[in-house]
C-alpha positions as CSV (number, residue, x, y, z in Angstrom):
1,M,81.3,134.5,66.7
2,K,79.0,135.8,69.4
3,R,80.9,133.7,72.0
4,A,84.3,135.1,70.9
5,A,82.9,138.7,71.0
6,L,81.5,138.1,74.5
7,A,84.9,136.7,75.7
8,L,86.7,139.8,74.4
9,L,84.1,142.1,76.0
10,L,84.6,140.3,79.4
11,V,88.3,140.7,79.2
12,A,87.9,144.4,78.5
13,C,85.5,144.8,81.5
14,D,87.7,142.8,83.9
15,P,90.0,145.3,85.7
16,S,92.2,142.5,87.1
17,E,95.4,141.8,85.4
18,P,96.3,138.2,84.5
19,T,98.9,138.0,87.3
20,D,99.3,135.2,89.7
21,F,96.9,135.2,92.6
22,T,96.6,132.7,95.5
23,P,93.1,132.7,97.1
24,T,92.8,132.0,100.8
25,Y,89.9,130.5,102.8
26,D,88.6,131.1,106.3
27,P,85.6,128.9,107.0
28,R,84.5,131.3,109.8
29,S,84.3,134.3,107.5
30,T,80.8,135.8,106.7
31,E,82.0,138.7,104.6
32,P,79.6,139.4,101.8
33,V,80.4,139.7,98.1
34,A,78.3,142.1,95.9
35,S,76.6,140.6,92.9
36,T,78.5,142.9,90.6
37,E,81.8,141.5,91.8
38,F,80.9,137.8,92.3
39,C,81.6,136.4,88.8
40,A,84.9,138.3,88.3
41,L,86.1,137.1,91.7
42,L,85.0,133.5,91.2
43,A,86.7,133.4,87.8
44,R,89.9,134.8,89.3
45,N,89.9,132.2,92.1
46,T,88.9,129.3,89.8
47,C,91.9,130.0,87.5
48,A,94.2,130.4,90.5
49,V,93.5,126.9,91.7
50,L,93.8,125.6,88.1
51,R,97.1,127.3,87.4
52,P,99.5,124.9,89.3
53,C,97.9,121.9,87.8
54,C,98.5,123.2,84.3
55,H,102.0,124.3,85.1
56,A,102.8,120.7,86.2
57,L,101.7,119.4,82.8
58,P,102.9,119.9,79.2
59,F,100.0,122.3,78.6
60,S,100.4,126.1,78.3
61,F,98.2,128.0,80.7
62,D,96.2,131.1,79.4
63,E,95.0,133.1,82.4
64,V,93.3,135.7,80.3
65,K,91.2,133.2,78.5
66,C,90.6,131.1,81.6
67,R,89.2,134.1,83.5
68,A,87.1,135.3,80.5
69,A,85.5,131.8,80.0
70,S,84.9,131.2,83.7
71,R,83.3,134.7,84.1
72,S,81.2,134.3,81.0
73,L,79.7,131.0,82.3
74,C,79.0,132.6,85.7
75,E,77.4,135.6,84.1
76,A,75.1,133.4,82.0
77,R,74.1,131.6,85.2
78,R,73.4,134.9,86.9
79,T,71.2,136.1,84.0
80,K,69.2,132.9,84.0
81,S,68.7,133.0,87.8
82,M,67.4,136.6,87.6
83,E,65.0,135.6,84.8
84,L,63.6,132.9,87.0
85,G,63.1,135.3,89.9
86,L,65.8,133.8,92.2
87,S,67.5,136.0,94.8
88,Y,71.2,136.7,95.2
89,D,72.6,135.8,98.6
90,D,75.8,137.9,99.1
91,V,77.0,135.9,102.2
92,Q,76.7,132.5,100.5
93,A,78.5,134.2,97.5
94,G,81.3,135.2,99.8
95,R,81.7,131.7,101.2
96,C,81.6,130.3,97.6
97,V,84.2,132.7,96.2
98,R,86.7,132.2,99.1
99,G,86.0,128.4,99.2
100,T,87.3,128.0,95.7
101,A,90.7,128.1,97.3
102,I,90.2,124.5,98.7
103,L,88.7,122.9,95.6
104,L,91.9,121.4,94.2
105,P,94.5,120.7,96.9
106,N,97.5,119.1,95.3
107,C,95.4,119.0,92.1
108,Q,92.9,116.6,93.5
109,S,89.2,117.1,94.3
110,P,88.7,116.9,98.1
111,D,86.2,114.7,99.8
112,D,85.7,116.3,103.2
113,A,83.2,118.3,105.2
114,A,84.8,121.7,104.4
115,A,84.6,121.1,100.7
116,A,81.0,119.9,101.0
117,D,80.1,123.2,102.8
118,V,81.7,125.2,100.0
119,S,79.7,123.3,97.4
120,E,76.5,123.9,99.3
121,A,77.3,127.6,99.6
122,C,77.9,127.8,95.8
123,R,74.7,125.9,95.1
124,N,72.8,128.5,97.1
125,V,74.3,131.7,95.8
126,W,71.1,132.2,93.9
127,N,68.0,130.8,95.6
128,G,64.3,131.1,95.8
129,G,64.3,132.9,99.1
130,K,61.8,130.6,100.7
131,G,62.2,130.2,104.5
132,I,61.8,127.1,106.6
133,D,58.2,125.8,106.7
134,Q,57.2,128.0,103.7
135,P,55.7,126.3,100.6
136,C,58.3,125.5,97.8
137,K,58.5,124.1,94.3
138,F,59.8,120.6,93.9
139,D,61.2,121.3,90.5
140,N,63.4,124.1,91.9
141,P,66.4,122.6,93.7
142,V,67.3,126.0,95.2
143,D,63.9,127.3,96.1
144,C,64.7,127.2,99.8
145,R,67.1,129.6,101.5
146,P,69.4,128.1,104.1
147,P,68.7,129.8,107.5
148,R,72.4,129.9,108.3
149,L,75.8,129.0,106.8
150,G,76.5,125.3,106.7
151,T,72.8,124.3,106.9
152,R,71.4,121.9,104.3
153,V,67.9,122.6,103.1
154,E,65.4,120.6,100.9
155,C,61.9,121.0,99.5
156,V,59.3,118.4,100.6
157,G,56.3,120.6,99.7
158,T,57.6,123.0,102.3
159,C,61.2,124.1,103.0
160,R,62.9,122.2,105.8
161,E,66.4,121.7,107.1
162,R,67.8,118.5,105.6
163,V,68.8,116.0,108.2
164,V,72.5,114.9,107.9
165,L,72.8,111.3,109.2
166,S,75.8,110.2,111.3
167,G,77.6,106.8,111.3
168,G,75.3,104.0,112.3
169,E,72.1,105.8,111.7
170,L,69.4,104.1,109.5
171,C,69.4,105.6,105.9
172,G,67.1,103.2,104.0
173,T,64.7,105.9,102.7
174,R,67.2,108.8,102.4
175,P,70.6,107.4,101.4
176,T,71.9,110.7,100.1
177,N,71.6,112.2,103.6
178,C,74.6,110.4,105.0
179,A,77.3,112.8,106.2
180,T,80.4,113.4,104.1
181,G,82.7,110.3,104.1
182,L,79.8,107.9,104.8
183,V,77.9,105.6,102.5
184,C,74.4,104.0,102.9
185,E,74.7,100.2,102.9
186,G,74.0,96.9,104.6
187,E,70.7,95.4,105.8
188,P,69.2,97.2,107.4
189,R,70.8,100.1,105.5
190,R,72.9,102.3,107.7
191,C,75.4,105.1,107.2
192,T,78.8,103.5,107.3
193,A,82.4,104.7,106.7
194,K,83.3,105.0,103.0
195,Y,86.8,103.7,103.8
196,H,87.8,101.0,106.3
197,P,90.4,102.0,109.0
198,L,93.9,100.5,109.2
199,G,93.7,96.9,110.3
200,A,90.0,96.5,109.5
201,P,88.7,93.4,107.6
202,C,88.4,93.9,103.8
203,T,87.8,91.9,100.7
204,P,90.8,92.0,98.3
205,T,89.2,92.6,94.9
206,G,92.2,94.2,93.2
207,T,90.2,97.4,92.7
208,P,90.9,100.1,95.3
209,S,87.4,101.5,95.2
210,S,85.9,98.1,95.9
211,D,88.6,97.1,98.5
212,R,87.5,100.2,100.5
213,C,90.9,100.8,102.0
214,D,91.7,104.5,101.6
215,T,94.4,104.8,98.8
216,R,94.6,108.5,99.6
217,L,96.2,107.5,102.9
218,N,98.4,105.0,101.1
219,R,96.5,101.9,102.3
220,F,95.5,98.7,100.4
221,C,93.7,95.5,101.1
222,D,96.3,92.9,101.9
223,S,95.3,89.6,100.3
224,T,97.4,87.5,102.8
225,T,95.5,88.9,105.8
226,S,92.3,90.4,104.3
227,T,92.9,93.6,106.3
228,C,93.7,97.2,105.4
229,A,97.4,97.6,105.5
230,E,100.0,100.3,104.8
231,L,101.6,100.3,101.3
232,P,105.4,100.0,101.3
233,T,107.4,103.2,101.1
234,L,110.8,104.3,99.7
235,G,113.4,101.6,99.9
236,Q,111.0,98.9,101.1
237,K,110.3,95.6,99.3
238,C,107.3,95.7,97.1
239,S,105.3,93.9,94.3
240,P,103.9,95.4,91.1
241,S,100.4,95.0,92.6
242,P,99.4,96.8,94.7
243,G,102.7,98.8,94.3
244,C,104.0,101.5,96.6
245,A,102.7,104.5,98.6
246,R,102.7,107.8,96.9
247,P,105.0,109.3,95.6
248,Y,106.9,106.1,95.0
249,R,106.8,103.3,92.4
250,C,107.7,99.6,92.6
251,D,110.8,99.0,90.4
252,T,113.9,96.9,90.2
253,D,117.0,98.7,91.6
254,R,120.7,98.2,90.6
255,T,121.1,95.2,92.8
256,G,118.1,93.4,91.1
257,A,115.8,93.8,94.2
258,T,112.2,94.9,93.7
259,V,111.8,98.0,96.0
260,C,110.0,101.3,96.1
261,T,111.8,104.0,94.2
262,E,111.1,107.6,93.2
263,A,108.2,107.9,90.8
264,K,107.8,110.1,87.8
265,P,106.4,113.6,88.4
266,L,103.4,115.1,86.7
267,G,103.9,115.9,83.1
268,S,106.5,113.1,82.5
269,S,106.0,110.7,79.7
270,C,104.9,107.3,80.8
271,N,103.6,103.9,79.7
272,D,101.9,102.6,82.9
273,D,100.0,104.1,85.9
274,K,102.5,102.6,88.3
275,E,105.3,104.8,86.9
276,C,103.6,108.0,88.1
277,V,103.5,109.9,91.4
278,S,99.8,110.3,90.8
279,K,99.3,106.7,89.8
280,I,97.6,107.9,86.6
281,C,99.3,107.6,83.2
282,G,96.8,109.4,81.0
283,G,96.3,109.0,77.3
284,G,96.1,112.1,75.0
285,V,94.8,112.9,71.6
286,T,97.0,110.1,70.1
287,T,98.0,106.7,71.4
288,T,101.6,107.7,71.7
289,F,101.0,110.8,73.9
290,R,100.8,109.6,77.5
291,V,101.9,111.6,80.5
292,C,101.6,111.4,84.3
293,V,98.5,113.5,85.1
294,P,96.8,114.4,88.4
295,A,94.5,111.9,89.9
296,G,90.9,112.6,90.8
297,L,90.5,116.0,89.1
298,G,86.9,117.3,89.1
299,P,85.4,120.8,88.5
300,P,86.6,123.4,87.5
301,I,89.1,121.4,85.3
302,V,87.3,118.2,84.2
303,P,83.6,118.3,83.3
304,L,81.1,115.9,84.8
305,D,80.0,112.8,83.0
306,P,76.3,113.6,82.1
307,S,75.3,109.9,82.7
308,T,76.8,109.6,86.2
309,R,77.1,113.3,87.3
310,L,80.7,112.3,88.4
311,P,84.0,113.6,87.0
312,I,85.3,111.8,84.0
313,D,87.1,108.6,85.0
314,P,90.8,108.9,83.9
315,H,91.1,105.1,83.7
316,A,87.9,104.4,81.8
317,R,88.2,107.4,79.4
318,P,91.9,108.5,79.5
319,V,91.9,110.4,76.2
320,E,88.9,112.5,77.1
321,Y,90.2,113.1,80.6
322,V,93.6,114.4,79.4
323,S,92.0,116.4,76.6
324,A,89.7,118.1,79.1
325,I,92.6,119.1,81.2
326,G,94.5,120.5,78.2
327,A,91.4,122.4,77.1
328,A,90.9,123.9,80.5
329,C,94.5,125.1,80.7
330,S,94.1,126.8,77.3
331,G,90.9,128.6,78.6
332,V,88.1,126.3,77.5
333,I,86.3,125.9,80.8
334,A,83.5,123.3,81.1
335,D,80.0,124.5,81.9
336,G,79.7,125.0,85.7
337,A,83.2,126.4,86.3
338,G,84.3,126.5,89.9
339,G,82.0,125.5,92.7
340,L,78.9,126.2,90.7
341,A,79.4,122.8,88.9
342,S,76.6,121.0,90.9
343,F,74.1,123.8,90.6
344,E,71.2,123.1,88.2
345,L,68.5,125.6,87.6
346,P,64.9,124.5,87.2
347,R,63.3,124.4,83.8
348,E,61.0,127.2,82.7
349,K,57.4,126.3,82.4
């Protein structure tokens, strides 16, 4: 009852109309955003990037409820931050609000340096205000204030800039410090590319994440050569596994030849992943309800799995994945809406 009343109150207080809005992002901008405006703007932009994903699916989109829910969660986060004595950084807030525009390009969560910078800005909208070399609290993940935009900070008894390791650098003791797009592996452990380049040796396991050939760039590990190769495209011969490059599927044409043909768009009914443009045929609330859904969705649409801190896997938990998308479109936003998803406040003593 209280939650419903709060949602109605927030709608009444939000002067913005539920009309379409397309946020833009300039990574060079340092324009601040006042604390009184932050949550309303973040909610508006969060729902703006969610809107096209919902419109592509058989789910109705409720912009009023979406903005109310997103703003409510943000306001709760702000209240908790103020209770803990954290400071509001209006420049980081500006970067966070505008950066929401790049959170879901083509309804997929990005994995690049720009998105990582946005996430870091959102993480530090409220921080402890401690400068470099000042004492800090280990249990507060945002006790340190970044000295400038794009800088990573960490607490090791005192605040310091977090070193971001490049490809080839040793990472044995600090594997999380590898730059975006790199993973810590090997012996000795070094930061290496997450995906192998075209023509590089690979181990064909049948699982794209293990093959390490970037499926986002329409590549696969060719079992005949054990190298990363291009997936076939429209009109080219193919096999059901690994299939075709997006947005095509491997199918039999009128002549009986197995070639790459047009795949089903988002929202279409399906029986198999290979039928869909997204390569994901997601299950719904019943076993008969399966549609082509976006691949790789994360916040603000799909909540994180509490055990892994990663977005719900659409292959491993298809019913929950599709249900979360449908809920978000109807205005039920997961805790941590927008870029604040990775921000965890310290516990009170």
